[in-house]
C-alpha positions as CSV (number, residue, x, y, z in Angstrom):
1,M,21.1,2.8,27.7
2,S,20.6,-0.2,25.5
3,H,17.7,-2.5,24.8
4,L,17.8,-6.3,24.1
5,P,18.9,-7.1,20.6
6,S,16.3,-7.3,17.8
7,P,14.5,-8.9,16.1
8,W,11.7,-9.1,18.7
9,H,8.9,-11.5,18.1
10,V,5.4,-11.8,19.5
11,D,3.7,-15.1,20.1
12,F,0.0,-15.2,20.9
13,G,-1.4,-17.9,23.2
14,D,-4.6,-18.7,25.2
15,D,-3.5,-16.6,28.1
16,G,-2.1,-13.5,26.2
17,A,1.1,-12.6,24.3
18,V,4.8,-13.1,24.9
19,I,7.3,-10.7,23.3
20,H,10.8,-12.3,23.0
21,N,14.0,-12.5,21.2
22,G,15.0,-15.9,22.5
23,V,14.4,-14.7,26.0
24,T,11.1,-13.3,27.3
25,I,11.0,-9.5,27.1
26,A,7.4,-8.9,28.2
27,K,4.2,-10.8,28.8
28,I,0.8,-9.2,28.1
29,P,-2.2,-10.8,29.6
30,I,-5.5,-11.1,27.7
31,D,-7.3,-9.0,30.2
32,A,-5.1,-5.9,29.4
33,N,-6.7,-3.3,27.2
34,A,-6.0,-3.7,23.5
35,W,-3.5,-6.5,24.4
36,K,-3.0,-7.7,20.8
37,P,-2.3,-4.3,19.2
38,N,0.0,-3.4,22.2
39,A,1.9,-6.6,21.8
40,I,2.4,-6.0,18.1
41,L,3.5,-2.4,18.7
42,M,5.9,-3.5,21.5
43,S,7.5,-6.2,19.4
44,C,8.3,-3.6,16.7
45,A,10.0,-1.2,19.2
46,P,13.6,-1.9,18.1
47,D,12.7,-1.5,14.4
48,L,10.8,1.7,15.1
49,L,13.8,3.2,16.9
50,S,16.0,2.2,13.9
51,A,13.6,3.8,11.5
52,L,13.6,7.1,13.4
53,E,17.4,7.0,13.6
54,R,17.6,6.5,9.8
55,L,15.2,9.4,9.2
56,A,17.0,11.7,11.5
57,H,20.3,11.2,9.7
58,P,21.4,14.1,7.6
59,M,21.8,11.8,4.6
60,A,18.4,10.2,4.9
61,D,16.8,9.4,1.5
62,D,13.7,7.8,0.0
63,D,14.9,4.3,1.0
64,D,14.9,5.4,4.6
65,L,11.4,6.8,4.3
66,D,10.2,3.6,2.6
67,Y,11.8,1.6,5.5
68,A,10.0,3.7,8.1
69,R,6.7,3.3,6.3
70,E,7.1,-0.5,6.3
71,I,7.9,-0.6,10.0
72,I,4.9,1.6,10.8
73,R,2.7,-0.7,8.7
74,Q,4.0,-3.7,10.7
75,A,3.6,-1.8,14.0
76,K,-0.1,-1.3,13.1
77,G,-0.5,-5.0,12.4
78,Q,-1.2,-4.4,8.8
79,Q,-0.4,-7.0,6.1
80,P,1.9,-6.3,3.2
């Protein structure tokens, strides 16, 4: 199973959010619960998978952990 290539982006508009990578991946309407945080989390999905794969590798190191922490920060919508 494969997902659409990253990076995924999220654009917010008057009627909700669109997650895309050049093509629309998902639309989240404003009336959905927690639509902004959900859109941000969904747009980080490929990077979150990559971070988990790096951490699960037998040769994972501090750089991999730092990468995972940065992606988690982004998925939570936190600024650098």
